DSSP file (Angstrom, degrees, kcal/mol; ACC not computed):
  #  RESIDUE AA STRUCTURE BP1 BP2  ACC     N-H-->O    O-->H-N    N-H-->O    O-->H-N    TCO  KAPPA ALPHA  PHI   PSI    X-CA   Y-CA   Z-CA
    1    1 A M              0   0    0      0, 0.0     2,-0.4     0, 0.0    12,-0.1   0.000 360.0 360.0 360.0 136.7    0.0    0.0    0.0
    2    2 A N        +     0   0    0      1,-0.1     9,-0.2     2,-0.0     0, 0.0  -0.622 360.0 177.6 -75.0 124.2    1.3    3.4   -0.9
    3    3 A T        +     0   0    0     -2,-0.4     2,-0.3     6,-0.0    -1,-0.1   0.241  50.3  88.6-113.9  12.6    1.7    5.4    2.3
    4    4 A S        +     0   0    0      4,-0.1     3,-0.1     3,-0.1    -2,-0.0  -0.732  62.4  46.0-108.7 161.4    3.1    8.6    0.9
    5    5 A G  S >  S-     0   0    0     -2,-0.3     3,-1.3     1,-0.1     4,-0.2  -0.011  91.1 -77.7  94.9 159.4    1.4   11.7   -0.4
    6    6 A P  T 3  S+     0   0    0      0, 0.0     3,-0.4     0, 0.0    -1,-0.1   0.740 126.9  48.0 -68.7 -24.0   -1.5   13.9    0.9
    7    7 A D  T >  S+     0   0    0      1,-0.2     3,-2.1    -3,-0.1     4,-0.3   0.175  73.1 112.6-102.8  18.7   -4.2   11.4   -0.1
    8    8 A S  G X   +     0   0    0     -3,-1.3     3,-1.3     1,-0.3    -1,-0.2   0.774  67.4  68.1 -63.7 -24.3   -2.6    8.3    1.3
    9    9 A R  G 3  S+     0   0    0     -3,-0.4    -1,-0.3     1,-0.2    21,-0.2   0.660  97.7  54.8 -68.0 -12.8   -5.4    8.0    3.9
   10   10 A L  G <  S+     0   0    0     -3,-2.1    -1,-0.2    20,-0.1    -2,-0.2   0.509  77.9 117.7 -96.9  -6.4   -7.8    7.2    1.0
   11   11 A D    <   -     0   0    0     -3,-1.3    19,-0.7    -4,-0.3     2,-0.1  -0.400  62.8-129.0 -64.6 134.2   -5.8    4.3   -0.4
   12   12 A P  E     -A   29   0A   0      0, 0.0     2,-0.4     0, 0.0    17,-0.2  -0.405  10.7-140.9 -82.2 160.1   -7.8    1.1   -0.2
   13   13 A D  E     -A   28   0A   0     15,-2.4    15,-2.6    -2,-0.1     2,-0.4  -0.920  12.0-138.5-114.6 146.6   -6.8   -2.2    1.3
   14   14 A W  E     -A   27   0A   0     -2,-0.4     2,-0.4    13,-0.2    13,-0.2  -0.878  17.1-168.4-105.7 138.1   -7.6   -5.6   -0.3
   15   15 A F  E     -A   26   0A   0     11,-2.4    11,-3.1    -2,-0.4     2,-0.6  -0.985  15.0-141.7-126.9 137.2   -8.7   -8.5    1.9
   16   16 A L  E     -A   25   0A   0     -2,-0.4     2,-0.4     9,-0.2     9,-0.2  -0.878  20.3-169.9 -98.7 123.0   -9.1  -12.1    0.8
   17   17 A V  E     -A   24   0A   0      7,-3.0     7,-3.0    -2,-0.6     2,-0.4  -0.948   7.4-152.9-116.5 130.7  -12.0  -13.8    2.4
   18   18 A C  E     -A   23   0A   0     -2,-0.4     2,-0.3     5,-0.2     5,-0.2  -0.877  13.3-179.9-106.7 134.1  -12.6  -17.6    2.2
   19   19 A D  E >   -A   22   0A   0      3,-3.0     3,-1.9    -2,-0.4     2,-1.3  -0.759  58.3 -83.5-133.2  85.7  -16.1  -19.1    2.4
   20   20 A D  T 3  S+     0   0    0     -2,-0.3    -1,-0.0     1,-0.3    -2,-0.0  -0.336 121.0  11.0  53.3 -86.9  -15.8  -23.0    2.1
   21   21 A D  T 3  S+     0   0    0     -2,-1.3     2,-0.3    -3,-0.1    -1,-0.3   0.554 123.4  60.9 -97.6  -9.5  -15.6  -23.3   -1.7
   22   22 A F  E <   -A   19   0A   0     -3,-1.9    -3,-3.0     2,-0.0     2,-0.4  -0.865  59.6-149.8-125.4 152.9  -15.1  -19.7   -2.8
   23   23 A Y  E     -A   18   0A   0     -2,-0.3     2,-0.4    -5,-0.2    -5,-0.2  -0.968  15.4-163.1-116.5 137.3  -12.6  -16.9   -2.3
   24   24 A Y  E     -A   17   0A   0     -7,-3.0    -7,-3.0    -2,-0.4     2,-0.7  -0.960  11.3-147.3-120.9 137.9  -13.7  -13.3   -2.3
   25   25 A L  E     -A   16   0A   0     -2,-0.4     2,-0.4    -9,-0.2    -9,-0.2  -0.926  21.8-163.8-104.1 115.4  -11.5  -10.3   -2.8
   26   26 A L  E     -A   15   0A   0    -11,-3.1   -11,-2.4    -2,-0.7     2,-0.6  -0.826  12.6-149.7-105.3 136.9  -12.9   -7.3   -0.8
   27   27 A L  E     +A   14   0A   0     -2,-0.4     2,-0.5   -13,-0.2   -13,-0.2  -0.923  22.0 175.4-103.1 116.9  -11.9   -3.7   -1.2
   28   28 A I  E     -A   13   0A   0    -15,-2.6   -15,-2.4    -2,-0.6     2,-0.1  -0.987  23.7-134.4-126.2 124.4  -12.2   -1.8    2.0
   29   29 A S  E >>  -A   12   0A   0     -2,-0.5     3,-1.2   -17,-0.2     4,-0.8  -0.366  23.1-115.5 -75.1 156.4  -11.1    1.8    2.3
   30   30 A Q  H >> S+     0   0    0    -19,-0.7     4,-1.5     1,-0.3     3,-0.6   0.813 114.2  67.2 -61.5 -28.7   -9.0    2.9    5.2
   31   31 A S  H 3> S+     0   0    0      1,-0.3     4,-0.6     2,-0.2    -1,-0.3   0.838  99.3  51.4 -62.3 -29.8  -11.9    5.2    6.3
   32   32 A D  H <4 S+     0   0    0     -3,-1.2    -1,-0.3     1,-0.2    -2,-0.2   0.771 112.1  46.8 -73.3 -25.1  -13.8    2.0    7.0
   33   33 A L  H << S+     0   0    0     -4,-0.8    -2,-0.2    -3,-0.6    -1,-0.2   0.626  93.3  76.0 -92.4 -14.3  -10.9    0.7    9.1
   34   34 A V  H  < S+     0   0    0     -4,-1.5    -1,-0.2     1,-0.3    -2,-0.1   0.872 104.7  37.0 -64.4 -35.8  -10.3    3.8   11.1
   35   35 A F  S >< S+     0   0    0     -4,-0.6     3,-2.5     1,-0.1    -1,-0.3  -0.718  70.4 174.1-115.9  78.8  -13.3    3.1   13.2
   36   36 A P  G >  S+     0   0    0      0, 0.0     3,-1.5     0, 0.0    -1,-0.1   0.754  76.0  65.5 -62.2 -23.1  -13.3   -0.7   13.7
   37   37 A W  G 3  S+     0   0    0      1,-0.3    -4,-0.1    -3,-0.1    -3,-0.0   0.626  94.2  61.9 -73.8  -9.5  -16.2   -0.6   16.1
   38   38 A L  G <  S+     0   0    0     -3,-2.5     2,-0.4    -6,-0.2    -1,-0.3   0.305  95.1  75.4 -93.7   8.2  -18.3    0.7   13.2
   39   39 A Q    <   +     0   0    0     -3,-1.5     2,-0.3    20,-0.1    20,-0.2  -0.969  58.4 160.6-120.3 135.3  -17.7   -2.5   11.3
   40   40 A L  E     -B   58   0B   0     18,-2.1    18,-3.6    -2,-0.4     2,-0.5  -0.906  39.4-104.7-143.7 173.5  -19.4   -5.8   12.1
   41   41 A I  E     -B   57   0B   0     -2,-0.3     2,-0.5    16,-0.2    14,-0.0  -0.905  28.8-155.8-106.4 125.7  -20.2   -9.2   10.6
   42   42 A L  E     -B   56   0B   0     14,-3.3    14,-2.9    -2,-0.5     2,-0.5  -0.874   9.6-140.6-102.2 127.9  -23.7   -9.8    9.5
   43   43 A T  E     -B   55   0B   0     -2,-0.5    71,-0.6    12,-0.2     2,-0.5  -0.781  19.3-170.5 -86.8 125.2  -25.0  -13.4    9.3
   44   44 A V  E     -Bc  54 114B   0     10,-3.0    10,-2.2    -2,-0.5     2,-0.3  -0.976  14.0-142.0-119.5 122.0  -27.2  -13.9    6.2
   45   45 A Y  E     -Bc  53 115B   0     69,-3.0    71,-2.7    -2,-0.5     8,-0.3  -0.655   5.1-160.0 -84.4 137.7  -29.1  -17.2    5.9
   46   46 A L  S    S+     0   0    0      6,-3.0     2,-0.3    -2,-0.3     7,-0.2   0.488  73.9  21.2 -98.0  -5.5  -29.4  -18.6    2.4
   47   47 A N  S >  S-     0   0    0      5,-0.7     3,-1.1    70,-0.1     5,-0.1  -0.956  84.1-103.0-152.4 170.0  -32.3  -20.8    3.0
   48   48 A D  T 3  S+     0   0    0     -2,-0.3    -1,-0.0     1,-0.2    -3,-0.0   0.738 112.9  63.6 -70.4 -23.4  -35.2  -21.1    5.5
   49   49 A T  T 3  S-     0   0    0      1,-0.1    -1,-0.2    -3,-0.0    -4,-0.0   0.568  99.1-132.9 -79.4  -6.4  -33.7  -24.0    7.4
   50   50 A Q  S <  S+     0   0    0     -3,-1.1    -2,-0.1     2,-0.2    -1,-0.1   0.691  75.4 117.1  61.5  21.2  -30.8  -21.8    8.5
   51   51 A Q        +     0   0    0      1,-0.2     2,-0.5    -6,-0.0    -1,-0.1   0.738  68.5  52.6 -87.0 -25.0  -28.4  -24.6    7.5
   52   52 A M  S    S+     0   0    0     -5,-0.1    -6,-3.0     2,-0.0    -5,-0.7  -0.951  72.4 150.3-113.2 127.1  -26.7  -22.5    4.8
   53   53 A L  E     -B   45   0B   0     -2,-0.5     2,-0.3    -8,-0.3    -8,-0.2  -0.952  27.9-155.0-146.9 165.0  -25.3  -19.1    5.8
   54   54 A T  E     -B   44   0B   0    -10,-2.2   -10,-3.0    -2,-0.3     2,-0.5  -0.977  17.5-132.5-138.8 153.8  -22.7  -16.6    4.9
   55   55 A E  E     -B   43   0B   0     -2,-0.3   -12,-0.2   -12,-0.2   -14,-0.0  -0.931  21.2-165.1-112.1 130.4  -21.1  -13.9    7.0
   56   56 A V  E     -B   42   0B   0    -14,-2.9   -14,-3.3    -2,-0.5     2,-0.3  -0.944  20.2-125.8-119.3 127.8  -20.8  -10.4    5.4
   57   57 A P  E     -B   41   0B   0      0, 0.0     2,-0.5     0, 0.0   -16,-0.2  -0.574  28.2-159.4 -70.4 132.4  -18.6   -7.6    6.7
   58   58 A V  E     +B   40   0B   0    -18,-3.6   -18,-2.1    -2,-0.3     2,-0.2  -0.961  14.5 173.0-118.3 127.8  -20.7   -4.5    7.2
   59   59 A T    >   -     0   0    0     -2,-0.5     3,-1.2   -20,-0.2    40,-0.5  -0.596  52.7 -84.9-119.3-176.3  -19.3   -1.0    7.4
   60   60 A T  T 3  S+     0   0    0      1,-0.2    40,-0.1    -2,-0.2   -21,-0.1   0.723 129.0  46.4 -64.1 -20.4  -20.7    2.5    7.5
   61   61 A A  T 3  S+     0   0    0     36,-0.1     2,-0.3    38,-0.1    -1,-0.2   0.440  82.5 118.8-101.7  -0.8  -21.0    2.5    3.7
   62   62 A T    <   -     0   0    0     -3,-1.2    36,-2.1    35,-0.1    37,-0.5  -0.519  43.2-168.8 -74.9 126.5  -22.6   -1.0    3.2
   63   63 A R  B >>  -F   97   0C   0     -2,-0.3     4,-1.5    34,-0.2     3,-0.7  -0.692  36.8-106.0-108.0 163.7  -26.0   -1.0    1.6
   64   64 A V  H 3> S+     0   0    0     32,-1.6     4,-2.4    29,-0.4     5,-0.2   0.891 120.6  57.8 -55.3 -42.2  -28.5   -3.8    1.2
   65   65 A T  H 3> S+     0   0    0     29,-2.3     4,-2.2     1,-0.2    -1,-0.3   0.843 102.5  54.7 -60.7 -33.3  -27.7   -4.1   -2.4
   66   66 A D  H <> S+     0   0    0     -3,-0.7     4,-2.0    28,-0.3    -1,-0.2   0.905 109.0  47.5 -65.1 -41.7  -24.0   -4.7   -1.5
   67   67 A V  H  X S+     0   0    0     -4,-1.5     4,-2.1     2,-0.2    -2,-0.2   0.907 110.9  51.1 -66.7 -42.1  -25.0   -7.6    0.8
   68   68 A V  H  X S+     0   0    0     -4,-2.4     4,-2.4     1,-0.2    -2,-0.2   0.932 111.4  47.7 -60.9 -46.0  -27.3   -9.1   -1.9
   69   69 A E  H  < S+     0   0    0     -4,-2.2    -1,-0.2     1,-0.2    -2,-0.2   0.873 112.3  50.2 -63.4 -37.3  -24.5   -9.0   -4.5
   70   70 A F  H  < S+     0   0    0     -4,-2.0    -1,-0.2     1,-0.2    -2,-0.2   0.865 117.5  39.2 -66.8 -37.6  -22.1  -10.6   -2.0
   71   71 A C  H  < S+     0   0    0     -4,-2.1    -2,-0.2    -5,-0.1    -1,-0.2   0.794  94.5  88.5 -89.2 -31.1  -24.4  -13.4   -1.1
   72   72 A K  S  < S-     0   0    0     -4,-2.4     2,-0.1    -5,-0.2     3,-0.1  -0.303  79.6-107.5 -75.5 157.2  -26.1  -14.4   -4.3
   73   73 A E    >   -     0   0    0      1,-0.1     3,-2.1     4,-0.1    -1,-0.1  -0.399  46.2 -81.2 -79.2 157.1  -24.6  -17.0   -6.7
   74   74 A A  T 3  S+     0   0    0      1,-0.3    -1,-0.1    -2,-0.1     3,-0.1  -0.334 118.2  14.7 -57.9 133.2  -22.9  -16.1  -10.0
   75   75 A G  T 3  S+     0   0    0      1,-0.3     2,-0.3    -3,-0.1    -1,-0.3   0.302  95.6 128.1  84.3  -9.7  -25.6  -15.6  -12.6
   76   76 A E    <   +     0   0    0     -3,-2.1    -1,-0.3     2,-0.0     2,-0.3  -0.607  32.3 174.0 -81.7 138.1  -28.4  -15.4  -10.1
   77   77 A S        +     0   0    0     -2,-0.3    -4,-0.1     1,-0.2    -3,-0.0  -0.772  47.9  51.2-130.8 178.7  -30.7  -12.5  -10.4
   78   78 A E  S    S+     0   0    0     -2,-0.3     2,-0.3     1,-0.2    -1,-0.2   0.885  72.6 143.5  60.3  42.3  -33.9  -11.3   -8.7
   79   79 A C        -     0   0    0     39,-0.2     2,-0.3    -3,-0.2    -1,-0.2  -0.777  24.3-177.8-106.2 156.6  -32.7  -11.7   -5.1
   80   80 A H  E     -D  117   0B   0     37,-1.8    37,-3.3    -2,-0.3     2,-0.5  -0.977  27.0-114.3-147.5 162.3  -33.5   -9.5   -2.2
   81   81 A L  E     -D  116   0B   0     11,-0.4    11,-2.6    -2,-0.3     2,-0.4  -0.845  29.8-164.9-100.3 130.4  -32.7   -9.3    1.5
   82   82 A A  E     -DE 115  91B   0     33,-2.9    33,-2.5    -2,-0.5     2,-0.5  -0.912  10.5-145.8-117.7 143.8  -35.4   -9.9    4.0
   83   83 A E  E     -DE 114  90B   0      7,-2.9     7,-2.1    -2,-0.4     2,-0.5  -0.912  14.8-165.8-106.6 131.1  -35.4   -9.0    7.7
   84   84 A V  E     +DE 113  89B   0     29,-3.1    29,-2.7    -2,-0.5     2,-0.4  -0.976  15.6 160.4-123.9 126.2  -37.3  -11.4   10.1
   85   85 A W  E >   - E   0  88B   0      3,-2.5     3,-2.2    -2,-0.5    27,-0.1  -0.977  68.5 -11.7-145.1 129.6  -38.2  -10.5   13.7
   86   86 A N  T 3  S-     0   0    0     25,-0.4     3,-0.1    -2,-0.4    26,-0.1   0.842 128.9 -50.8  53.9  38.9  -40.8  -12.0   16.0
   87   87 A G  T 3  S+     0   0    0      1,-0.2     2,-0.5     0, 0.0    -1,-0.3   0.458 114.8 114.4  81.7   0.4  -42.4  -13.9   13.1
   88   88 A H  E <   -E   85   0B   0     -3,-2.2    -3,-2.5     2,-0.0     2,-0.4  -0.899  46.3-164.7-109.5 132.2  -42.7  -10.9   10.9
   89   89 A E  E     +E   84   0B   0     -2,-0.5    -5,-0.2    -5,-0.2    -7,-0.0  -0.920  10.2 173.0-116.5 140.3  -40.8  -10.6    7.6
   90   90 A R  E     -E   83   0B   0     -7,-2.1    -7,-2.9    -2,-0.4     2,-0.2  -0.995  31.1-120.4-143.1 140.6  -40.2   -7.5    5.5
   91   91 A P  E     -E   82   0B   0      0, 0.0    -9,-0.2     0, 0.0    30,-0.0  -0.500  31.5-128.5 -73.1 147.6  -38.0   -6.9    2.4
   92   92 A L        -     0   0    0    -11,-2.6   -11,-0.4    -2,-0.2     2,-0.0  -0.809  23.0-106.0-100.9 139.5  -35.4   -4.3    2.9
   93   93 A P    >   -     0   0    0      0, 0.0     3,-1.6     0, 0.0   -29,-0.4  -0.355  28.3-125.6 -61.0 139.1  -34.9   -1.4    0.4
   94   94 A Q  T 3  S+     0   0    0      1,-0.3   -29,-2.3   -30,-0.2   -28,-0.3   0.789 106.2  47.9 -60.0 -31.7  -31.9   -1.9   -1.8
   95   95 A E  T 3  S+     0   0    0    -31,-0.2    -1,-0.3   -32,-0.2     2,-0.1   0.390  81.2 125.0 -94.0   4.0  -30.3    1.5   -0.9
   96   96 A L    <   -     0   0    0     -3,-1.6   -32,-1.6     1,-0.1     2,-0.6  -0.420  65.5-123.5 -66.1 133.4  -30.7    1.2    2.9
   97   97 A L  B  >  -F   63   0C   0    -34,-0.2     4,-1.5     1,-0.2   -34,-0.2  -0.702  20.9-155.1 -77.2 118.0  -27.5    1.6    4.9
   98   98 A L  H  > S+     0   0    0    -36,-2.1     4,-3.0    -2,-0.6     5,-0.2   0.860  86.3  58.0 -69.0 -37.5  -27.3   -1.6    6.9
   99   99 A L  H  > S+     0   0    0    -40,-0.5     4,-2.4   -37,-0.5    -1,-0.2   0.890 105.9  51.4 -62.9 -37.1  -25.2   -0.4    9.8
  100  100 A D  H  > S+     0   0    0     -3,-0.2     4,-1.7     2,-0.2    -1,-0.2   0.922 112.3  46.5 -62.3 -43.7  -27.8    2.3   10.6
  101  101 A L  H  X S+     0   0    0     -4,-1.5     4,-1.2     2,-0.2    -2,-0.2   0.931 112.4  49.2 -64.2 -46.4  -30.5   -0.3   10.6
  102  102 A L  H  X S+     0   0    0     -4,-3.0     4,-0.6     1,-0.2     3,-0.4   0.902 112.1  48.3 -62.0 -41.5  -28.5   -2.7   12.8
  103  103 A N  H >< S+     0   0    0     -4,-2.4     3,-0.9    -5,-0.2    -1,-0.2   0.840 104.5  60.8 -67.2 -32.3  -27.7    0.0   15.3
  104  104 A A  H 3< S+     0   0    0     -4,-1.7    -1,-0.2     1,-0.2    -2,-0.2   0.808  95.7  61.6 -65.9 -28.8  -31.4    1.0   15.4
  105  105 A W  H >< S+     0   0    0     -4,-1.2     3,-2.0    -3,-0.4    -1,-0.2   0.748  82.6 174.6 -69.7 -22.2  -32.3   -2.4   16.7
  106  106 A G  G X<  -     0   0    0     -3,-0.9     3,-1.7    -4,-0.6    -1,-0.2  -0.256  65.6  -0.6  56.5-131.0  -30.2   -1.8   19.7
  107  107 A A  G 3  S+     0   0    0      1,-0.3    -1,-0.3     2,-0.1     4,-0.1   0.666 130.9  62.8 -67.1 -17.2  -30.5   -4.6   22.3
  108  108 A Q  G X  S+     0   0    0     -3,-2.0     3,-1.9     1,-0.2     4,-0.5   0.486  71.7 101.3 -86.1  -2.4  -33.0   -6.5   20.1
  109  109 A R  G X  S+     0   0    0     -3,-1.7     3,-1.6     1,-0.3    -1,-0.2   0.851  73.8  59.0 -53.6 -40.4  -30.5   -7.0   17.3
  110  110 A P  G 3  S+     0   0    0      0, 0.0    -1,-0.3     0, 0.0    -2,-0.1   0.731 100.8  58.3 -63.4 -18.5  -29.7  -10.6   18.3
  111  111 A E  G <  S+     0   0    0     -3,-1.9   -25,-0.4    -4,-0.1     2,-0.4   0.593  90.4  88.4 -83.4 -11.1  -33.4  -11.5   17.8
  112  112 A V    <   -     0   0    0     -3,-1.6     2,-0.3    -4,-0.5   -27,-0.2  -0.724  59.1-165.3 -95.2 136.0  -33.4  -10.3   14.1
  113  113 A R  E     - D   0  84B   0    -29,-2.7   -29,-3.1    -2,-0.4     2,-0.4  -0.905   7.4-148.6-118.7 148.5  -32.5  -12.7   11.3
  114  114 A Y  E     -cD  44  83B   0    -71,-0.6   -69,-3.0    -2,-0.3     2,-0.4  -0.970  14.3-171.4-121.2 131.9  -31.6  -11.8    7.7
  115  115 A Y  E     -cD  45  82B   0    -33,-2.5   -33,-2.9    -2,-0.4     2,-0.7  -0.959  23.1-135.3-125.2 137.4  -32.4  -14.0    4.8
  116  116 A L  E     - D   0  81B   0    -71,-2.7     2,-0.5    -2,-0.4   -35,-0.2  -0.842  26.4-151.2 -85.9 119.0  -31.4  -13.9    1.1
  117  117 A R  E     - D   0  80B   0    -37,-3.3   -37,-1.8    -2,-0.7     2,-1.1  -0.834   5.4-150.0 -96.7 125.1  -34.6  -14.6   -0.8
  118  118 A H  S    S+     0   0    0     -2,-0.5   -39,-0.2   -39,-0.2   -41,-0.1  -0.327  70.6  71.0 -92.5  52.0  -34.0  -16.2   -4.1
  119  119 A R  S    S-     0   0    0     -2,-1.1    -2,-0.1   -39,-0.1   -39,-0.1  -0.965  94.1 -72.9-155.5 164.1  -37.0  -14.7   -5.8
  120  120 A P        -     0   0    0      0, 0.0   -40,-0.1     0, 0.0   -41,-0.1  -0.242  39.5-121.4 -61.5 151.9  -38.2  -11.3   -7.1
  121  121 A L  S    S+     0   0    0    -42,-0.2   -41,-0.1     1,-0.2   -42,-0.0   0.896 101.0  22.4 -59.2 -40.6  -39.2   -8.8   -4.5
  122  122 A W  S    S-     0   0    0      4,-0.1    -1,-0.2     6,-0.0     3,-0.1  -0.971  95.6-102.3-127.3 144.2  -42.6   -8.7   -6.1
  123  123 A P    >   -     0   0    0      0, 0.0     3,-2.1     0, 0.0    -2,-0.0  -0.233  59.0 -76.9 -58.3 153.3  -44.3  -11.3   -8.3
  124  124 A P  T 3  S+     0   0    0      0, 0.0     3,-0.1     0, 0.0     0, 0.0  -0.243 119.9  18.3 -54.6 136.5  -44.3  -10.5  -12.0
  125  125 A G  T 3  S+     0   0    0      1,-0.2     2,-0.4    -3,-0.1     0, 0.0   0.371 105.7 100.7  85.0  -5.3  -46.9   -7.8  -12.9
  126  126 A R    <   -     0   0    0     -3,-2.1     2,-0.4    -4,-0.1    -1,-0.2  -0.941  45.8-179.3-117.1 134.1  -47.2   -6.6   -9.4
  127  127 A T        +     0   0    0     -2,-0.4     2,-0.3    -3,-0.1     0, 0.0  -0.942   5.7 170.4-126.1 152.4  -45.6   -3.5   -8.0
  128  128 A A        -     0   0    0     -2,-0.4     2,-0.5    -6,-0.0    -2,-0.0  -0.980  34.2-109.6-153.8 162.0  -45.8   -2.1   -4.5
  129  129 A T        -     0   0    0     -2,-0.3    -2,-0.0     3,-0.0     0, 0.0  -0.845  36.1-123.0 -97.1 131.2  -44.2    0.6   -2.3
  130  130 A L        -     0   0    0     -2,-0.5     3,-0.1     1,-0.1   -38,-0.0  -0.453  29.3-110.0 -70.5 143.2  -42.0   -0.7    0.5
  131  131 A P        -     0   0    0      0, 0.0    -1,-0.1     0, 0.0     2,-0.0  -0.404  43.8 -93.7 -68.4 152.1  -43.0    0.4    4.0
  132  132 A P        -     0   0    0      0, 0.0     2,-0.7     0, 0.0    -3,-0.0  -0.341  35.9-116.5 -66.2 149.2  -40.6    2.9    5.6
  133  133 A V        -     0   0    0     -3,-0.1     2,-0.3    -2,-0.0   -41,-0.0  -0.786  31.0-138.5 -88.0 118.6  -37.9    1.5    7.8
  134  134 A A        -     0   0    0     -2,-0.7     2,-0.6     2,-0.0   -30,-0.0  -0.584   4.2-142.3 -81.6 136.6  -38.4    2.7   11.3
  135  135 A I              0   0    0     -2,-0.3   -34,-0.1     1,-0.1   -30,-0.1  -0.885 360.0 360.0 -97.1 121.4  -35.4    3.8   13.3
  136  136 A R              0   0    0     -2,-0.6    -1,-0.1   -35,-0.2   -31,-0.0   0.454 360.0 360.0 -84.3 360.0  -35.9    2.8   16.9
């Protein structure tokens, strides 16, 4: 990594992450690493039985769409991230900043589960407006 020059604080770092059969190369800017307590690992279940999961690093800049892209298989489309709490499921807006949402759950965060849904957000021919995400 280049550590000289006035903009060296903006130079990114690359991290290699292994997930059983796959390797992922992640680009994380130093600004994400300056505040390590603002970064956490989100568990995303890939099926309803919770037997398949992946862990995704979440920083202050991570959006739902980033998590969906990280979790879905190559060539797969029409996936979305769903939040499940207390028997209630809701799809999450693609541009939502995940760290803000996770922090909003506060002490209840361990009760919330996140699932990658391998189907369109809405059935073909149907459109709807997503409910607003409440900040607690």
